Backbone as a ProteinNet text record, in pm:
[ID]
protein_1_A
[PRIMARY]
MSRHSDEPPMRARIPADVEREDRVAFGLTWHQLVILTLTGLLLYAAWTAVATLVPPWLFLVGAVPIAGAAFFLAVGRRDGISLDRWLLNAVRHRRAPHRLVPADGPITPAPAWVATTAGPGDRLPLPAPLQLPARGITDDGLIDLGPDGTTRLVTASTVAFGLRTAAEQNGLVAAFARWLHSLDGPTQVHVQAQRVDLTHLADRLRADAPGLPHPALEEAARAHAAFLDDLAARWELLHRQVTVAVRSTRSPGHTVHQAAEAVRALSGCEVAARELGPEDTAAVLAGALNPSAALGPAVHRPGADFDESEQL
[TERTIARY]
706.7	665	555.8	490.1	388.1	230.6	167.1	54.3	-54.3	39.6	-49.5	24	157.9	278.5	155.7	83.6	30.5	-83.7	-66.8	-245.1	-275.7	-358.4	-313.7	-345.8	-239.6	-209.9	-393.2	-382.8	-501.6	-521.8	-604.9	-707.5	-799.1	-797.6	-864.6	-910.7	-1028.1	-1082.6	-1109.6	-987	-1076.1	-1124.2	-1243.9	-1333.9	-1248.2	-1247.8	-1197.8	-1265.7	-1411.6	-1481.1	-1558.8	-1432.7	-1471.8	-1529.2	-1523.5	-1503.5	-1638	-1705.4	-1822.1	-1941.1	-2010.2	-2111.2	-2228.6	-2332	-2474.2	-2506.6	-2600.6	-2655.1	-2869.3	-2896.7	-3005.1	-3130.8	-3137.8	-3234.5	-3190.2	-3244.6	-3196.6	-3038	-2969.4	-2833.3	-2752.3	-2840.8	-2759.6	-2773.9	-2648.6	-2629.2	-2759.4	-2735.2	-2788.6	-2741.7	-2594.4	-2545.6	-2586.9	-2580.6	-2629.4	-2777.8	-2821.6	-2981	-3023.7	-2948.5	-2944.7	-2954.9	-2803.9	-2764.6	-2846.9	-2933.4	-3059.6	-3178.7	-3177.4	-3313.7	-3309.3	-3207.8	-3196.2	-3221.3	-3146.4	-3176.8	-3276.8	-3369.2	-3485.1	-3587.2	-3557.9	-3664.3	-3638.1	-3510	-3444.6	-3501.7	-3512.7	-3563	-3712.8	-3767.4	-3933.1	-3999.6	-3887.3	-3955.9	-3933.6	-3795.2	-3777.1	-3870.3	-3929.2	-4019.4	-4163.9	-4199.6	-4311.9	-4305.8	-4214.9	-4176.4	-4163.5	-4148.5	-4130.3	-4226.2	-4321.9	-4409.6	-4458.1	-4513.6	-4586.5	-4544.3	-4405.6	-4334.5	-4230.6	-4182.2	-4103.2	-4146.4	-4170.9	-4214.1	-4125.4	-4238.3	-4140.5	-4036.8	-4039.6	-3891.2	-3770.5	-3816.3	-3682	-3654.6	-3716.2	-3663	-3595	-3661.8	-3576.4	-3425.7	-3413.7	-3290.6	-3166.3	-3228.9	-3170.1	-3162.9	-3273.6	-3229.6	-3164.4	-3161	-3102.5	-2948.7	-2894.5	-2752.5	-2770.7	-2830.2	-2823.2	-2831.8	-2947.9	-2950.4	-2822.1	-2798.1	-2672.8	-2552.5	-2527.9	-2421	-2444	-2574.4	-2579.6	-2555.9	-2612.3	-2627.8	-2461.3	-2414.1	-2252.9	-2187.7	-2200.1	-2154.9	-2169.2	-2330.6	-2328	-2285.1	-2298.3	-2228	-2065.9	-2011.6	-1878.1	-1775.7	-1638.4	-1583.3	-1412.5	-1354.4	-1207.3	-1130.7	-972	-885	-979.3	-1091	-1133.1	-1261.3	-1301.2	-1422.3	-1501.5	-1631.1	-1702.5	-1663.4	-1736.1	-1711.9	-1664.1	-1824.2	-1879.4	-1744.5	-1746.7	-1639.9	-1500.9	-1477.2	-1311.9	-1311.6	-1426.8	-1432	-1393.8	-1485.9	-1483.7	-1378.5	-1293.9	-1141.8	-1043.4	-1086.6	-1013.2	-1019.9	-1145.3	-1157.6	-1132.3	-1087.3	-1062.1	-889	-862.9	-701	-656.7	-716.4	-706.2	-704.8	-811.6	-839.3	-732.2	-671.5	-615.2	-466	-435.4	-283.5	-185.5	-87.7	29.4	142.4	166.3	264.8	228.5	275.6	284.2	396.9	383.8	529.6	500.6	601.6	569.2	521.6	426.7	371.4	302.4	269.9	179.1	58	54.2	-50.4	-92.8	-161.1	-158.7	-16.3	30.8	130.1	85.5	199.6	171.8	180.7	124.9	172.7	302.5	416.8	489.4	437.2	549	475.4	476	430.5	362.6	477.4	588.3	690.4	793.6	731.7	822.9	777.1	881	860.3	833.2	722.2	721.6	724.4	692.8	709.3	604	466.4	398.4	277.5	159.3	32.5	-68.3	-141.9	-260	-193.6	-195.4	-137.2	26.4	56.9	213	273.6	192.6	266.1	224	335.5	305.3	205.5	144.8	18	123	64.4	111.3	91.9	193.7	222.8	114.9	64.3	-13.7	5.9	-0.2	80.1	27.2	107.8	106.8	65.5	-29.3	-111.4	-115.6	-44	-48.9	-120.8	-140.6	-272.2	-173.8	-53.1	-3.1	42.8	27	46.3	169.3	272.3	375.6	393.1	439.3	493.3	515.4	470.6	446.6	566.7	606.2	722.5	697.5	624.4	586.3	588.7	618.1	638.1	520.7	349.6	234.8	245.8	194.1	172.7	49	5.8	-79.5	-154.8	-269.6	-357.4	-437.9	-467.5	-592.9	-694.9	-817.4	-915.8	-946.3	-846.4	-837.6	-766.8	-723.4	-659.1	-517.1	-511	-336	-303.8	-162.6	-163.4	24.2	28.4	112.3	172.2	315.2	398.5	477.9	413.1	506.9	599.9	701.8	790.2	779	786.7	784.8	889.1	892.7	1037.9	901	960	874.1	919.4	861.9	866.2	871.2	967.9	1016.6	876.9	748.3	643.4	646.9	712.1	726.7	817	907.1	1031.2	938.6	800.8	762.2	621.6	620.7	518.6	387.6	305.8	161.5	89.4	152	97.4	110.2	232.3	325.8	238.9	256.8	196.5	45.2	-25.9	-181	-185.4	-84.6	-76.9	-41.4	52.1	41.7	-46.1	-136.6	-237.4	-346.3	-375.8	-446.5	-361.7	-271.3	-250.7	-262.4	-253.8	-254.7	-397.1	-502.8	-641.9	-707.3	-634.7	-703.9	-650.2	-521.8	-504.4	-616.3	-628.6	-717.8	-840.2	-901.2	-1090.5	-1072.5	-935.2	-957.5	-910.4	-897.1	-897.2	-1028.5	-1025.6	-1148.1	-1125.2	-1011.5	-1011.1	-885.8	-893.8	-820.7	-688.9	-611.2	-508.9	-448.5	-338.2	-282.1	-115.8	-121.4	-23.4	66	196.8	246.1	429.9	427.5	530.5	633.4	727.9	814.5	952.2	957.8	1078.6	1160.7	1299.1	1401.5	1498.8	1611.7	1715	1839.5	1962.7	2021.2	2170.3	2233.4	2373.2	2435.9	2574	2641.2	2770.9	2792.3	2925.2	3002.6	2952.5	3065.2	3098.1	2993.3	3023.6	3157.6	3168.9	3257.1	3373.7	3380.4	3498.4	3513.6	3450.8	3502.2	3551.1	3530.3	3590.5	3720.9	3751.3	3871.9	3973.5	3913.2	4005	4046	3929	3968.8	4064.5	4067	4103.4	4259.1	4326.2	4480	4498.1	4439.7	4451.6	4429.4	4381.1	4284.4	4426.5	4395.6	4519.5	4566.5	4534.7	4560.2	4526.4	4661.4	4652.7	4510.3	4461.3	4330.3	4221.8	4232.3	4121.6	4102.2	4238.7	4268.4	4155.2	4257.8	4183.9	4042.4	3989.4	3843.8	3761.6	3808.3	3723.5	3751.6	3849.1	3863.9	3764.9	3756.4	3648.2	3517	3514.9	3369.7	3338.8	3457	3422.9	3397.9	3467.6	3437.3	3284.7	3283.4	3131.1	2999.3	3005.5	2911.2	2914.5	3053.6	3070	2958.1	2971.5	2922.7	2800.7	2762.5	2613.6	2554.2	2612.1	2524	2511.3	2660.4	2675.5	2553.9	2529.7	2428.2	2291.8	2272.9	2115.2	2050.2	1948.2	1911.7	1827.8	1952.9	1898.4	1790.2	1692.2	1578.1	1561.6	1509.1	1510.7	1352.4	1292.9	1151.6	1125.1	1084	1042.7	956	855	692.2	669.8	596.3	581.6	409.1	349.9	186	147.9	99.5	22.8	-122.6	-108.1	-262.3	-272.6	-415.9	-488.2	-559.6	-625.2	-704.7	-823.9	-922.2	-987.8	-1014.7	-986.7	-1063.6	-905.3	-863.1	-718.4	-612.2	-452.7	-334.8	-322.5	-378	-336.9	-425.7	-533.4	-603.9	-502.1	-423.1	-413.8	-241.9	-153.2	-80.5	-113.6	-200.8	-260.2	-268.8	-320	-347.6	-260.2	-148.9	-18.2	68.4	29.2	110.5	29.4	-96.2	-176	-126.1	-81.1	-79	46.1	166.3	313.1	231.8	174.8	182.7	92.8	15	-61.3	53.9	126.3	212.4	320.3	371	459.5	423.1	255.1	203.3	224.4	242.1	285.6	437	488.3	648	740.2	644.2	711	770.3	863.6	948.1	873	842.8	779	788.7	819	807.7	766.5	720.2	693.5	799.3	762.2	850	897.3	972	982.6	1007.5	958.9	989.1	1087.3	1224.9	1308.6	1283.8	1250	1258.1	1115.2	1045.6	906.6	890.3	1017.9	1025.2	1102	1154.8	1275.2	1197.2	1056.5	988.5	906.7	850.6	767.3	823.2	975.9	1066.6	1082.5	1123.4	1170.2	1015.8	894.9	718.9	755.2	807.5	809.2	921.6	976.4	1072.7	1125.1	1057.9	1064.2	1161.5	1207	1297.6	1455.1	1451.7	1595.7	1650.1	1804.9	1883.1	1859.4	1897.5	1868.7	2021.2	2128.1	2235	2252.8	2305.2	2348.7	2373.1	2487	2518.6	2393.3	2266.4	2137.1	2054	2056.3	2013.1	1849.9	1812.1	1649.1	1587.6	1494.8	1416.7	1348.4	1431.2	1362.2	1530.9	1643.4	1765	1786.9	1744.1	1790.7	1744.7	1643.2	1546.1	1705	1659.2	1763.8	1710.6	1765.8	1763.4	1758	1801.6	1849.8	1725.2	1596.3	1465.4	1437.1	1495.5	1399.1	1532.9	1610.2	1632.5	1654.4
-2098	-2088	-2045.3	-1954.2	-1856.6	-1992	-1943.3	-2025.9	-1999.6	-1903.6	-1869.5	-1964.8	-1997.6	-2072.4	-2179.5	-2207.1	-2322.1	-2276.3	-2130	-2039.4	-2110.8	-2134.4	-2180.2	-2023.9	-2052.7	-1930.6	-1837.9	-1686.8	-1679.2	-1649.3	-1719	-1752.1	-1649.7	-1596	-1491.5	-1493.7	-1515.3	-1566.8	-1441.2	-1429.5	-1293	-1362	-1298.4	-1316.5	-1231.5	-1335.2	-1278.2	-1217.9	-1166	-1130.6	-969.3	-896.3	-820.3	-723.2	-704.4	-550.4	-622.4	-729.3	-789.1	-689.5	-640.1	-558.1	-656.2	-580.8	-658.1	-715.1	-821	-889.6	-811.6	-778.9	-732.8	-830.3	-904.3	-965	-1104.6	-1169.3	-1311.9	-1326.6	-1295.7	-1278.4	-1209.8	-1114.4	-982.2	-853.4	-787.8	-654.1	-524.9	-401.7	-300.7	-273	-306.3	-279.9	-376.9	-477.5	-618	-592.3	-587.1	-500.7	-380.4	-304.7	-221.8	-227.4	-307.3	-379.7	-415.4	-559.2	-653.5	-576.9	-420.4	-412.7	-323.3	-240.3	-144.4	-209.3	-364.8	-389.1	-448.3	-521.5	-615.1	-474	-305.8	-218.9	-254.6	-180.4	-156.3	-247.8	-412.8	-509	-496.1	-490.2	-461.2	-317.9	-215	-122.6	-101.7	-196.6	-228.5	-351.7	-414.7	-527.5	-438.4	-379.8	-278.9	-170.2	-154.9	-51.5	-158.8	-293.5	-369.9	-459.2	-465.9	-596.4	-614.9	-532.6	-535.2	-553.7	-528.7	-521.1	-659.7	-724.7	-823.4	-940.1	-1085.6	-1209.5	-1180.1	-1290.8	-1298.6	-1360.4	-1453	-1563.5	-1475	-1396.2	-1306.8	-1233.4	-1184.4	-1059.9	-1134.4	-1251.8	-1363.1	-1383.3	-1396.4	-1442.3	-1310.5	-1210.6	-1061.9	-1035.7	-1078.4	-1043.8	-1125.6	-1269.9	-1331.8	-1278.5	-1315.1	-1264.3	-1128.5	-1008.9	-893.4	-892	-993.4	-1045.3	-1093.7	-1213.9	-1287.3	-1195.7	-1107.6	-1009.4	-932.1	-914.8	-780.1	-890.1	-998.6	-1121	-1118.3	-1149.7	-1175.1	-1038.5	-921.2	-834.9	-735.7	-804	-812.3	-835.1	-1020.4	-1116.3	-1169	-1102.5	-1146.4	-1060.6	-1149.9	-1043.7	-1076.3	-936	-948.2	-897.6	-996	-940.7	-874.5	-894.9	-847.7	-800	-716.2	-610.5	-687.8	-601.6	-613	-629.8	-688	-701.2	-558.4	-517	-375.1	-246.7	-293.5	-154.1	-209.7	-313.4	-378.1	-291.2	-276	-272.9	-94.2	-44.8	83.6	133.4	30.1	130.9	119.2	-17.6	-27.3	92.2	135.7	251.9	369.2	377.5	524	512.3	366.4	385.3	421.9	305.2	333.7	497.7	562.9	675.8	819.9	770.8	887.1	892.1	997.4	1019.7	903.9	854.5	790	821.4	931	1032.7	1135.9	1147.3	1222	1318.2	1431.5	1510.6	1638.3	1642.2	1763.4	1897	1953.1	2082.5	2144.8	2286.3	2351.7	2398.8	2360.2	2429.9	2304.9	2361	2261.2	2240.5	2183.3	2153.7	2247.6	2309.4	2396	2311.5	2343.4	2229.2	2260.3	2198.9	2247.4	2314.1	2392.3	2457.5	2360.5	2425.3	2312.4	2299.3	2356.8	2352.1	2246.9	2176.6	2062	1959.5	1855.2	1732.6	1601	1525.1	1418.7	1307.7	1160.9	1022.4	938.4	1006.2	928.2	1037.4	939.3	1021.4	1058.7	1103.6	1189	1277	1286.3	1400.7	1401.1	1291.1	1240.8	1307	1344.5	1429.3	1328.4	1343.6	1267	1338.3	1247.1	1299.1	1385.3	1506	1601.2	1526.8	1534	1469.6	1530.2	1520.9	1552.2	1591.2	1698.1	1717.4	1628.9	1575.5	1468.8	1524	1471.2	1499.6	1439.9	1466.3	1353.6	1395.4	1298	1336.5	1436.1	1431	1515.9	1646.4	1731.4	1895.2	1944.2	1874.1	1974.6	1880.1	1916.7	1868.5	1995.4	1972.4	2082.5	2089	2211.1	2181.7	2095.4	2064.2	1980.5	1816.1	1826.3	1702.8	1636.9	1726	1672.6	1679.6	1522.3	1546.5	1610.4	1714.1	1787	1709.9	1689.8	1599.6	1708.9	1825.1	1936.2	1899.2	1867.1	1857.6	1716.3	1630.9	1475.6	1481.3	1614.2	1604.5	1620.4	1572.9	1571.5	1413	1381.7	1265.1	1265	1175	1169.1	1046.1	1024	884	862.6	697.6	719.9	561.8	532.9	441.5	351.9	215	121.6	0.2	-36.6	-180.6	-303.9	-376.2	-534	-620.3	-731	-807.7	-930.3	-1006.9	-1116.6	-1210.5	-1243.3	-1260.2	-1424.8	-1475.6	-1635.2	-1700.9	-1629.5	-1692.8	-1620.3	-1581.8	-1536.4	-1674.5	-1656.2	-1785.6	-1764.5	-1880.2	-1814.6	-1740.9	-1722.7	-1589.1	-1479.5	-1429.3	-1344.4	-1309.1	-1394	-1367.8	-1314.3	-1357.7	-1351.1	-1183.4	-1158.2	-1019.9	-890	-959.4	-884.3	-877.7	-971.6	-978.7	-858.3	-859.6	-803.9	-646.7	-609.2	-486.8	-425.7	-510	-443.6	-438.3	-536.4	-516	-401.6	-329.5	-238.3	-109.9	-107.8	20.7	9.3	-90.4	-85.1	-75.2	-82.6	-68.5	72.9	129.8	275.9	418.9	335.7	392.1	469.6	599.3	655.4	728.8	705.6	765.3	651	711.6	596.1	616.7	464	430.7	337.4	326.4	230.9	181.4	57.6	22.6	-58.4	-40.8	-39	-110.3	-229.1	-326	-323.5	-284.5	-280.4	-405.1	-476.4	-617.6	-543.6	-482.1	-447.6	-525	-534.1	-617	-531.3	-590.5	-559.9	-577.5	-508	-451.9	-516.7	-593.2	-607	-570.9	-569.2	-559.2	-441.1	-340.5	-214	-215.9	-298.4	-274.7	-390.8	-504	-598	-498.7	-465.5	-355.9	-246.9	-211.1	-109.2	-149.8	-313.6	-374.8	-402.7	-476.2	-479.2	-360.9	-289.8	-166.1	-72.1	-107	-87.8	-135.5	-291.6	-366.9	-355.3	-324.4	-254.5	-181.1	-96.8	8	-3.4	-143.3	-189.3	-200.8	-169.7	-172.8	-310.8	-395.7	-579.2	-638.4	-740.4	-851.5	-906.6	-953	-1021.9	-953.2	-842.4	-735.4	-741	-713.7	-740.8	-878.4	-1005.9	-1094.9	-1156.1	-1044.8	-1084.6	-993.6	-845.5	-801.3	-879.7	-909.3	-1011	-1082.6	-1163.9	-1289.5	-1258	-1158.2	-1097.7	-1040.6	-1007.9	-940.8	-1067.6	-1168.5	-1288.8	-1379.6	-1330	-1387.1	-1327.6	-1184.3	-1089.4	-1151.6	-1168.6	-1228.8	-1326.4	-1438.4	-1570.4	-1527.5	-1496.5	-1475.3	-1385.1	-1289.1	-1236.7	-1342.3	-1421.4	-1501.3	-1627.6	-1655.1	-1775.7	-1772.8	-1602.8	-1616.8	-1464.2	-1441.1	-1285.9	-1243	-1138.6	-1039	-957.6	-911.3	-829.4	-767.8	-636.4	-535.5	-507.9	-533.8	-471.4	-337.8	-230.1	-186.4	-78.3	-107.2	-64.1	69.8	135.8	265.3	278	380.6	359.4	509.4	522.6	638.3	663.9	794	816.1	926	953.1	1073.9	1099	1235.8	1301.6	1384.6	1408	1509.9	1629.9	1615	1696.6	1852.5	1878.6	1969.5	1888.9	1941.7	1927.4	1869.7	1963.5	1913.9	1790.4	1732.9	1637.4	1528	1503.5	1409.1	1414.9	1498.3	1504.8	1455.2	1441.6	1328.9	1259.2	1225.2	1043.7	971.3	1015.9	972.6	965.3	1077.5	1046.7	895.6	887.6	819.3	653.1	659.6	517	523.1	604.6	544.9	519.4	557.4	516.6	365.2	332.9	259	135.3	112	56.6	-14.4	112.2	71.9	-49.5	-35.9	-155.2	-299.2	-294.9	-409.8	-447.8	-356.3	-350.2	-345.6	-270.5	-208.8	-46.7	-33	87.6	141.4	283	390.8	511.6	574	713.5	799	957.8	1036	1037.8	1072.9	1097.4	1250.5	1337.7	1464.1	1503.7	1612.4	1655.9	1602.5	1579.6	1528.9	1343.2	1250.7	1152.6	1116.6	1206.4	1233.9	1196	1313	1339.5	1191.1	1101.4	1028	869.4	876.5	760.1	791.6	896.2	927.4	943.2	955.3	915.2	799.9	725.2	557	529.6	548	503.8	510.1	563.3	624.5	563.7	551.9	432.7	293.8	210.8	125.9	-5.9	17.1	-77.4	-11.5	93.6	150.5	47.2	-12.5	-54.5	-4	-106.2	-37.5	-67.9	-40.3	-78.4	-20.3	-71.1	-37.6	140.6	161.9	359.2	420.8	405.4	435.6	480.9	623.1	644.5	579.8	524.3	481.1	527.3	576.4	675.3	526.5	586.3	442.6	355.6	396.6	299.8	334.3	380.3	426.7	263.6	222.7	99.3	-53.4	-134	-284.7	-285.1	-363.9	-408.7	-573	-606	-734.2	-880.1	-775	-861.3	-864.2	-751.3	-706.1	-774.2	-864.2	-932.2	-1041.1
3776.5	3673.7	3632.1	3593.9	3598.6	3562.4	3619.6	3626.1	3480.4	3393.3	3267.7	3166.2	3211.5	3121.7	2997.6	3030.1	2979.5	2917.4	2945.5	2840.8	2679.1	2645.7	2495.4	2403.7	2299.6	2226.8	2196.8	2156.1	2118.4	1994.8	1950.5	1767.2	1743.4	1586.3	1587.5	1415.8	1416.8	1264.9	1181.9	1071.3	1017.5	890	867.7	748.3	601.1	535.7	404.2	324.2	342.5	289.3	370.5	416.6	525.7	441.1	286.8	241.6	114.3	165.4	49.1	98.9	-85.8	-47.1	50.7	70.4	136.9	42	59.4	-8.3	-9.2	-101	-107.8	-104.2	-259.2	-266.4	-394.9	-357.8	-461.8	-438.2	-329	-357.5	-423.8	-438.7	-555.7	-452.7	-520.1	-406.4	-536.1	-437.4	-516.2	-619	-676.2	-788.6	-877	-830.8	-914.2	-1000.5	-886.4	-937.2	-1001.2	-995	-1101.4	-1245.1	-1238.4	-1384.6	-1432.5	-1367.3	-1426.7	-1485.9	-1358.1	-1375.1	-1475.2	-1525.5	-1612.3	-1759.2	-1752.5	-1830.9	-1924.5	-1826.9	-1796.7	-1859.6	-1820.5	-1898.2	-2008.4	-2051.7	-2157.7	-2288.2	-2276	-2363.7	-2348.2	-2228.3	-2247.1	-2323.8	-2296.5	-2372.8	-2538	-2567.7	-2703.1	-2722.5	-2686.1	-2733.1	-2685.8	-2663.4	-2689.1	-2756.2	-2855.8	-2922.2	-3111.7	-3050	-3207.9	-3219.2	-3095.5	-3099.3	-3219.6	-3267.7	-3375.7	-3523.7	-3513.3	-3628.8	-3611	-3552.7	-3525.2	-3444.2	-3479.6	-3444.7	-3301.1	-3200.4	-3102.1	-3048.4	-3189.1	-3198.8	-3164.5	-3294.3	-3375.6	-3298.3	-3167.4	-3092.1	-2925.4	-2935.2	-2871.8	-2892.9	-3032.9	-3077.6	-3043.3	-3037.9	-3007.4	-2865.1	-2802.8	-2644.7	-2567.5	-2606.9	-2494	-2494.3	-2566.3	-2568.1	-2513.3	-2535.1	-2448	-2281.8	-2271.1	-2133.4	-2068.3	-2157.7	-2109.5	-2106.6	-2171.4	-2142	-2007.8	-1961.1	-1845.7	-1721.4	-1741.8	-1663.5	-1593.7	-1677.2	-1689	-1669.5	-1680.7	-1638.7	-1491.5	-1429	-1303.3	-1194.7	-1247	-1152.2	-1146.7	-1283.7	-1298.2	-1233.3	-1209.4	-1097.5	-1165.5	-1173.2	-1225.3	-1121.5	-1095.4	-1000.9	-851.7	-822.8	-698.1	-673.6	-810.5	-861.2	-922.8	-949.5	-1031.4	-1139.3	-1240.5	-1430.8	-1436.6	-1444.5	-1522.5	-1410.3	-1349.5	-1226.7	-1359.7	-1355.9	-1394	-1546.2	-1660.2	-1759.4	-1769.9	-1666.8	-1651.6	-1623.8	-1589.7	-1495.2	-1642.3	-1720	-1810.3	-1933	-1936.6	-2030.5	-1979.3	-1907	-1841.7	-1830.2	-1789.9	-1830.3	-1979.9	-2054.2	-2169.1	-2241.3	-2202.1	-2281.6	-2162	-2069.1	-1983.8	-2059	-2011.1	-2082.4	-1994	-2058.8	-2047.7	-1985.6	-2008.2	-1985.7	-1912.1	-1800.7	-1703.5	-1649.9	-1608.1	-1582.1	-1486.6	-1347.7	-1269.9	-1341	-1336	-1377.5	-1311.4	-1283.5	-1210	-1280.5	-1400.8	-1489.2	-1600	-1746.9	-1818.3	-1885.7	-1979.7	-2071.7	-2185.6	-2191.8	-2372.8	-2439.2	-2559.7	-2709.5	-2747.2	-2802.1	-2909.7	-3040.8	-3067.2	-3240.3	-3332.9	-3419.5	-3529.8	-3623.1	-3575.9	-3698.6	-3602.1	-3496.2	-3435.5	-3499.5	-3577.8	-3608.2	-3506.1	-3528	-3462.6	-3548.5	-3486.3	-3568.5	-3532.8	-3428.3	-3376.5	-3320.8	-3320.1	-3260.6	-3405.8	-3353	-3459.6	-3550.5	-3693.8	-3755.8	-3738.4	-3714.2	-3711.8	-3613.1	-3479.4	-3360.8	-3224.4	-3170.3	-3017	-2940.1	-2852	-2722	-2657	-2580.8	-2501.9	-2385.4	-2310	-2138.7	-2037.7	-1956.7	-1855.7	-1787.2	-1683.6	-1483.1	-1456.5	-1371.1	-1293.8	-1159.3	-1096.5	-986	-881.4	-804.5	-683.4	-551.9	-454.8	-341.9	-245.4	-229.4	-145.9	-180.1	-130.1	-157.4	-124.8	0.3	41	199.7	271.8	383.1	448.1	598.9	663	750.2	867	939.1	1051.1	1086.6	1134.9	1127.7	1003	938.6	872.2	875.4	823.5	674.5	604.3	519.4	452.9	369.8	340.9	199.1	284.5	146.6	127.8	124.5	79.8	151.6	55.5	115.7	191.3	186.4	258.2	361.8	414.3	553.1	563.5	675	701.4	721.3	703.8	769.6	797.8	950.4	1017.8	1000.2	958.7	923.1	1096.7	1116.7	1208.6	1197.7	1234.3	1217.9	1286	1287.2	1420.8	1376.5	1508.3	1476.4	1493.5	1449.6	1425.4	1590.3	1623.1	1718.2	1676.8	1755.2	1740.8	1817.5	1722.3	1818.6	1829.2	1737.7	1736.1	1861.3	1925.1	2016	2160.7	2185.1	2345.5	2327.4	2454.2	2499.7	2458.8	2485.4	2471.6	2547.3	2668.6	2771.3	2699	2660.8	2629.3	2446.3	2348.9	2230.9	2247	2348.4	2388.1	2421.4	2497.1	2556.7	2462.1	2384.7	2234	2158.6	2125.9	2052.6	2120.8	2213.3	2280.8	2352.6	2308.7	2338.2	2186.6	2082.7	1950.5	1929.8	1918.6	1952.7	2033.3	2148.2	2189.9	2103.3	2045.6	1967.8	1810.8	1745.4	1641.6	1690.7	1808.1	1875.9	1883.1	1909.4	1939.9	1848.9	1684.1	1574.9	1562.3	1547.2	1504.7	1360	1284.7	1125.1	1057.6	920	840.4	912.7	879.2	958.9	839.1	807.6	724.9	764.8	800.7	831.6	678.1	663.2	520.6	575.4	534.1	593	408.7	432.9	315.9	377.2	285.1	272.5	143	205.6	137.2	155.6	34	14.1	120.8	169.1	281.3	222.6	196	125.3	209.6	250.5	377.9	302.3	165	88.7	165.3	156.3	212.1	358.3	451.9	560.8	585.9	509.1	522.5	470.4	353.4	320.1	402.5	502	584.1	746.1	715.3	846.9	811.8	695	643.1	636.6	614.4	568.3	725.4	813.6	928.7	1015.1	969.5	1068	1119.7	1015.2	1043.7	1123.2	1188.4	1260.4	1376.5	1454.9	1567	1673.9	1783.5	1902	1895.3	1892.3	1917.3	1824	1783.3	1646	1667.9	1805.4	1811.2	1774.4	1799.3	1740.8	1574.1	1535.3	1395.1	1328.6	1411.7	1333.6	1363.6	1458.2	1515	1384.6	1342.3	1301.8	1076.3	1049.6	954	954.6	1069.9	1071.4	1046.2	1138.4	1072.4	969.6	909.3	777.5	683.5	694.1	632.5	643.9	814.5	827.5	756.2	735.2	677.7	507.5	440.5	257.8	311.9	330.5	357.4	394.6	475.7	514.5	392.2	333.6	205.3	85.5	75.7	-1.9	-18.8	111.6	113.8	196.7	175.2	234	186.6	129.6	96.2	213	215.7	421.4	316.9	426.8	430.1	538.7	487	630.6	607.4	679.9	699.6	778.2	701.8	786.3	756.7	886.4	911.5	947.6	868.3	841.3	896.1	982	1048.2	954.2	884.7	829.5	889.2	986.4	1009.5	1009.3	904.4	861.8	945.8	929	961.8	884.4	884	805.5	861.6	1066	1102.1	1093.6	1179.3	1235.8	1224.2	1185.2	1215.8	1332.6	1441.2	1556.4	1607.1	1571.3	1559.5	1525	1393.2	1351.9	1442.5	1479.3	1581.3	1670.2	1755.5	1865.6	1830.8	1723	1680.3	1685.6	1596.2	1593.8	1745.6	1802.5	1932.9	2036.2	1999.9	2084.9	2028.1	1889.5	1794.3	1853.4	1879.8	1971.6	2057.4	2174.1	2299.9	2303.5	2214.5	2211.1	2155.3	2081.9	2000.7	2138.6	2171.2	2318.7	2395.1	2418	2479.7	2427.5	2282.8	2208.2	2194.4	2269.9	2285	2150.8	2084.2	1952	1978.2	1917.3	1932.6	1830.9	1886.1	1766.2	1792.1	1695.5	1687.5	1568.5	1572.5	1469.9	1377	1296.7	1209.7	1153.4	1135	1121.5	957.7	917.7	781.8	638	756.2	690.7	596.8	748.5	727.4	677.1	709.7	604.2	452.4	373.6	270.6	223.3	296.4	260.8	268.1	317	298.1	202.8	170.4	29.3	-96.4	-75.2	-208.1	-202.7	-100.2	-123.3	-212.6	-173.8	-202.3	-368.4	-385.8	-519.5	-579.8	-548.6	-606.6	-522.6	-523.6	-397.6	-447.5	-579.3	-644.6	-610.7	-532.3	-521.7	-430.6	-460.4	-346.4	-216.8	-104.1	31.2	103.7	106.1	197.3	324.4	395.8	531.8	553.7	463.9	411.7	424.4	386.3	342.5	469.2	503.7	651.9	642.2	724.1	739.6	842.7	832.9	955.8	1060.6	1168.6	1267.8	1286.3	1193.8	1224.7	1353.4	1460.6	1611.3	1680.6	1576.9	1679.1	1661.9	1747.9	1737.2	1628.2	1510	1392.6	1422.4	1518	1494.5	1505.3	1538.8	1504.1	1401.6	1293.8	1167.3	1057.3	1086.4	955.3	975.3
[MASK]
++++++++++++++++++++++++++++++++++++++++++++++++++++++++++++++++++++++++++++++++++++++++++++++++++++++++++++++++++++++++++++++++++++++++++++++++++++++++++++++++++++++++++++++++++++++++++++++++++++++++++++++++++++++++++++++++++++++++++++++++++++++++++++++++++++++++++++++++++++++++++++++++++++++++++++++++++++++++

């Protein structure tokens, strides 16, 4: 038995406020201080302008609600963001067009003689061009993001972490931490769980069973098809697809190098990873635009050559 078999598992505390803004004064951020300062200056300017015309108590009656609204706007939060930014995003969403279509330029308005039933002047609003961050996929499988650089996708397998000993878990965590510390550019790890349909696999086994060379093999095929049907009926089977997106704003060659380093580093975590080519990259992007599409075993999945026994 290894002398490290009794090693306690590694524990790491991850703070929940890693993106919290720095507090400058009175427990407030620069953003909050600017809102409160501007509100105070505006109220002071208003009091200076009407001090000789309005009694102080009347000015306070009107100023207190304004100051309270500014304070609530500065310190309030909704959906993890400050309330003023949340309201600004709500206004932008309300004013933005809600019908987007693929187009290379502005949408040509319909002729005046085309009758519609909604919108200003009894006309429907025009759709707007759909602007996606990706401009295309190169022959090397890189996603062209224009001024934001290029991105390379790497598909990765999962690891049966809970079945390892404490020493093995610590080794995996240390290897993964070394990869994270080596990153010098934006990197995203995307884990998507999709349902797996085993119906057509069971049907194929039943269809091929009569052609097997021995009756015992035919019986085993039918039994396995019945097992798959029972498994699908009793459990909700999921396939976890892990994709690592490595982006660089330097050169496409640097993006390729970063993706190769990610594959090499993940291999130290016992993760089978490989870079995606143009076809697989296009399939991943198409799946991201339609995440509700059903995933069956007959559908090609990037990285399907990996051992999926640990992914179900």
